[in-house]
C-alpha positions in Angstrom: -18.3 -4.8 24.1 -17.3 -1.9 26.4 -14.5 0.5 26.0 -12.7 2.9 28.1 -9.4 4.9 28.0 -6.1 3.6 28.9 -5.0 5.5 31.8 -3.3 8.9 30.7 -3.1 8.0 27.2 -5.7 8.8 24.4 -6.1 5.1 23.6 -9.7 3.9 23.8 -9.4 0.2 24.4 -12.1 -2.6 25.0 -12.4 -3.8 28.4 -10.9 -7.0 27.4 -7.5 -7.4 25.8 -6.8 -10.6 24.1 -3.4 -11.9 25.3 -1.6 -13.7 22.2 1.1 -15.6 24.2 -0.7 -18.9 22.8 -0.4 -18.1 19.2 2.9 -18.8 17.3 5.1 -21.6 16.1 5.7 -24.0 19.0 9.2 -25.2 17.4 10.5 -21.6 17.9 9.5 -21.2 21.6 9.4 -23.0 24.7 5.8 -24.0 24.7 4.5 -27.0 22.9 0.9 -26.1 23.3 0.8 -22.8 21.0 -1.8 -22.8 18.1 -0.6 -22.6 14.4 -1.3 -19.6 12.2 -4.6 -21.0 10.6 -6.1 -21.5 14.1 -4.5 -18.3 15.6 -6.4 -16.1 12.7 -9.6 -17.7 13.5 -9.5 -16.6 17.3 -8.1 -13.3 16.3 -10.8 -12.7 13.9 -13.6 -13.9 16.3 -12.3 -11.3 19.0 -12.7 -8.8 16.3 -16.0 -9.7 15.4 -17.0 -9.5 19.2 -15.5 -6.0 19.6 -12.1 -6.6 21.0 -9.9 -3.9 19.7 -7.0 -4.5 22.2 -4.2 -7.2 21.5 -1.2 -7.9 23.5 1.9 -10.0 22.0 5.5 -9.9 22.7 9.1 -10.5 20.9 9.6 -13.2 23.2 6.5 -15.2 22.4 7.6 -18.2 20.3 10.8 -16.5 18.6 8.6 -13.6 17.4 6.1 -15.9 15.4 3.4 -14.6 17.7 4.1 -11.0 16.4 4.0 -12.2 12.9 0.8 -14.1 13.1 -0.8 -11.3 14.9 0.5 -8.9 12.6 -0.7 -10.5 9.4 -4.1 -11.2 11.1 -5.1 -7.7 12.2 -3.6 -6.3 8.7 -6.0 -8.8 6.9 -9.2 -8.2 9.2 -8.9 -4.9 10.5 -7.9 -1.3 9.8 -4.8 -0.3 11.5 -6.4 2.6 13.2 -9.3 0.4 14.6 -7.0 -1.6 16.9 -4.8 -0.9 19.7 -1.5 -3.3 19.5 0.5 -3.9 22.3 4.1 -5.7 22.1 6.9 -6.1 24.8 10.8 -6.2 24.6 13.3 -8.1 26.6 16.1 -7.0 28.6 19.7 -6.7 27.1 21.4 -9.9 26.8 24.9 -10.9 28.1 26.3 -10.9 24.9 25.1 -7.4 24.0 26.4 -6.0 27.3 29.7 -7.6 26.3 29.4 -5.9 22.9 28.9 -2.3 24.6 25.5 -2.0 23.0 23.6 0.6 25.1 20.1 0.4 26.8 19.1 3.0 24.0 20.4 1.1 21.3 18.7 -2.2 22.5 15.4 -0.7 22.8 15.7 0.6 19.2 16.9 -2.7 17.8 14.1 -4.4 19.9 11.2 -2.1 18.4 12.5 -2.4 14.9 12.6 -6.2 15.0 9.1 -6.0 16.4 7.9 -3.7 13.9 9.3 -5.9 11.0 7.4 -9.0 12.7 4.2 -7.1 13.0 4.5 -5.5 9.4 3.6 -2.5 11.1 4.9 1.3 11.2 4.0 1.8 14.7 2.6 0.0 18.0 0.4 1.7 20.1 1.7 0.3 23.3 5.4 -0.7 23.8 5.8 -2.8 27.1 9.0 -3.2 29.1 8.6 -6.6 29.6 10.7 -7.2 32.8 13.0 -5.2 34.7 16.5 -5.0 33.4 18.8 -5.2 36.3 22.0 -4.5 34.3 21.0 -1.3 32.6 20.2 1.9 34.2 16.9 3.3 34.4 17.8 6.4 32.6 19.1 4.6 29.4 15.8 2.8 29.4 13.6 5.8 29.8 15.6 7.9 27.4 15.7 4.8 25.0 11.8 4.7 25.1 11.3 8.3 24.7 13.4 8.3 21.6 11.2 5.8 20.0 8.2 7.6 21.0 9.5 10.6 19.4 10.6 8.8 16.2 6.8 7.7 15.9 7.6 3.9 16.6 5.2 3.5 19.4 2.7 6.1 20.6 2.7 5.0 24.3 4.9 3.0 26.7 3.9 0.6 29.5 5.7 -1.7 31.9 5.4 -5.4 33.2 6.3 -7.4 36.0 7.7 -4.7 38.4 7.5 -3.4 42.2 5.3 -0.3 42.5 8.7 1.6 43.6 10.2 0.8 40.3 7.4 2.4 38.2 7.5 5.3 40.4 11.0 5.9 39.9 11.1 5.6 36.4 8.2 7.8 36.0 9.7 10.4 38.5 12.7 10.4 36.2 10.9 10.8 33.2 8.9 13.9 34.5 12.1 15.5 35.5 13.9 14.7 32.2 10.8 15.3 29.9 10.6 12.0 28.8 7.6 9.7 27.9 5.8 8.2 31.2 4.5 4.9 31.4 0.8 4.7 31.1 -0.1 1.2 32.0 1.2 -1.6 34.2 0.8 -5.3 33.2 1.1 -7.3 36.4 0.0 -10.8 38.0 -3.5 -10.1 39.4 -6.4 -12.4 39.7 -9.1 -13.6 42.4 -6.4 -16.1 43.9 -3.5 -13.8 43.6 -3.8 -10.4 44.8 -0.7 -9.1 46.0 -0.7 -6.2 43.6 -3.4 -4.6 46.1 -0.8 -3.9 48.4 1.1 -1.2 46.6 0.6 -1.3 43.0 -3.3 -0.9 42.9 -3.4 2.3 45.1 -0.3 3.9 43.2 -2.0 3.2 39.8 -5.2 4.5 41.1 -3.6 7.7 42.4 -1.5 8.4 39.3 -4.4 7.1 36.6 -2.1 4.5 35.3 -4.1 1.6 33.7 -3.9 -2.0 35.3 -3.9 -4.6 32.3 -3.0 -7.6 34.3 -2.1 -10.9 33.0 -2.9 -14.5 34.3 -6.3 -13.1 34.8 -8.0 -16.4 35.0 -4.7 -18.1 37.0 -3.8 -20.0 34.1 -7.4 -21.7 33.6 -7.7 -22.4 37.6 -10.5 -19.8 37.7 -12.2 -20.9 34.8 -13.0 -24.7 35.7 -13.3 -26.8 38.7 -10.0 -28.9 39.4 -9.7 -31.7 37.2 -12.5 -30.6 34.6 -11.8 -30.0 31.0 -8.0 -29.9 31.6 -6.1 -28.8 28.5 -2.9 -29.5 27.0 -1.6 -26.1 28.3 -2.8 -27.1 32.0 -0.6 -30.5 31.7 2.5 -29.0 30.2 2.8 -25.4 31.1 5.3 -25.8 33.9 5.7 -21.9 34.3 1.8 -21.9 35.6 2.6 -24.5 37.7 5.3 -22.6 39.3 3.2 -19.8 40.0 0.3 -21.5 41.5 0.0 -24.1 44.3 -2.7 -26.9 43.4 -2.7 -27.9 46.9 -3.8 -24.5 48.5 -6.7 -24.8 50.4 -7.6 -21.2 50.4 -7.4 -21.1 46.8 -9.9 -24.2 46.5 -12.3 -22.2 48.6 -12.3 -19.4 46.2 -12.7 -21.6 43.4 -15.5 -23.1 44.7 -17.3 -19.8 45.4 -16.5 -18.6 41.8 -18.2 -22.0 40.4 -21.3 -21.3 43.1 -21.9 -17.9 41.7 -21.5 -19.1 38.1 -24.1 -21.6 38.8 -26.3 -19.0 40.4 -26.2 -16.8 37.5 -26.2 -19.5 35.0 -22.7 -18.3 33.4 -19.4 -19.7 33.2 -16.8 -19.6 35.9 -14.7 -17.5 33.3 -17.3 -15.0 33.4 -17.7 -14.6 37.1 -14.0 -14.4 37.7 -13.6 -11.8 35.0 -16.7 -9.9 36.0 -15.0 -9.6 39.6 -11.7 -8.6 38.0 -13.3 -5.8 35.8 -14.5 -4.2 38.8 -10.7 -3.5 39.6 -8.6 -3.1 36.6 -9.0 -1.4 33.1 -8.7 -4.2 30.8 -7.4 -7.6 31.8 -5.2 -9.9 29.3 -7.1 -12.8 28.7 -5.3 -15.8 26.6 -7.4 -17.6 24.4 -6.5 -20.8 22.4 -10.1 -21.6 21.9 -13.1 -19.6 20.7 -14.9 -20.2 23.7 -12.2 -18.6 25.5 -12.8 -15.3 24.0 -16.4 -15.5 23.7 -16.6 -16.2 27.6 -14.2 -13.4 28.4 -16.6 -10.7 26.2 -19.6 -12.1 27.9 -17.9 -10.9 31.3 -18.0 -7.5 30.4 -22.0 -7.5 30.5 -22.0 -9.5 34.0 -22.6 -7.4 37.1 -22.0 -9.0 40.3 -23.5 -7.4 43.5 -21.4 -5.8 46.4 -22.1 -8.7 48.4 -21.0 -11.1 45.7 -17.7 -9.6 45.4 -17.1 -9.7 49.2 -18.1 -13.3 49.0 -15.5 -13.9 46.7 -13.1 -11.6 48.1 -13.3 -12.9 51.7 -11.5 -16.2 51.9 -8.2 -14.7 50.4 -4.9 -15.2 52.2 -1.5 -13.6 51.5 0.6 -15.1 49.0 4.5 -15.7 48.3 5.5 -13.9 45.3 5.8 -16.3 42.2 7.3 -16.4 38.8 9.0 -13.4 37.4 8.4 -11.2 40.4 9.7 -13.8 43.0 12.9 -13.7 40.6 12.7 -9.8 41.2 12.7 -9.8 44.7 15.5 -12.4 44.9 17.5 -10.0 42.9 16.6 -6.9 44.8 17.3 -8.5 48.0 20.8 -9.4 46.9 21.5 -5.9 45.5 20.4 -4.6 48.9 22.7 -7.0 50.7 25.7 -5.9 48.4 25.1 -2.2 48.6 24.7 -2.3 52.3 27.2 -0.4 54.4 29.7 -2.5 56.2 29.2 -3.4 59.8 31.2 -1.8 62.7 
């Protein structure tokens, strides 16, 4: 395993981050394909044995049971100071807003609940899971700064946002002396490269770490269509919403990944991640089988030539925003219409 610094933080992280959305009690969440605790622990331990020290979960995953599984496994298999643990919080609910719970109070309640689930005194990275359009950004940044100062998290990150949003938030943080976001967890892989428009150059300029999710496009970049389909592939409706199975250009890229995998005698996972590792700090790679994390770790040592990298990139065509970011765009556009001056 290789390691690197996480942006402007002092966190030393493995080049692969294990995504833990696939762990947790399926009865408590929206996904039927998640792993029970025994199998989750097996994969986490394998990751640790392979040198993975960076783990990403969220309070939203399976009603907090993902945090519980991950917390117990890391406590049993590793020293706290040897791992970097990230978790994420959700926006305020309509019920919280109605009760007058502030953004600051909400964040404190969320981190306390996550720390209880994890059985830990602090997390290394606390991530703003998705933009809260009903809460002022000052309240969010103030609330996050308070928990940094309280020692409940060492650093803060953000996920599912536009470049202007993280730029605005960090500018406010700098003005007020608050903690700033050190990482962004966006949607980025070989067949979805829209982050390259604004987010990637912004993060390069500001030394903000890129830790993208869906690094393998929900498995589409790890196997040919129809080969070795998993239960998740069959049942994950959100993944189907993010990717168009009929996209001809995506299929061209996937074929090229397979071609290079055969040439190098490696898996498609290794080729796809080797490309992404030339672009980002540490991709978040979900694992529900041992070979998932094993293949991801092997990708760290695979070096593609400049010609091969261009070969993989050349067929790409622009994509419409998908998933959470598509929803963000709709909300942003609606706000822009409502706030526009009346026509005369």
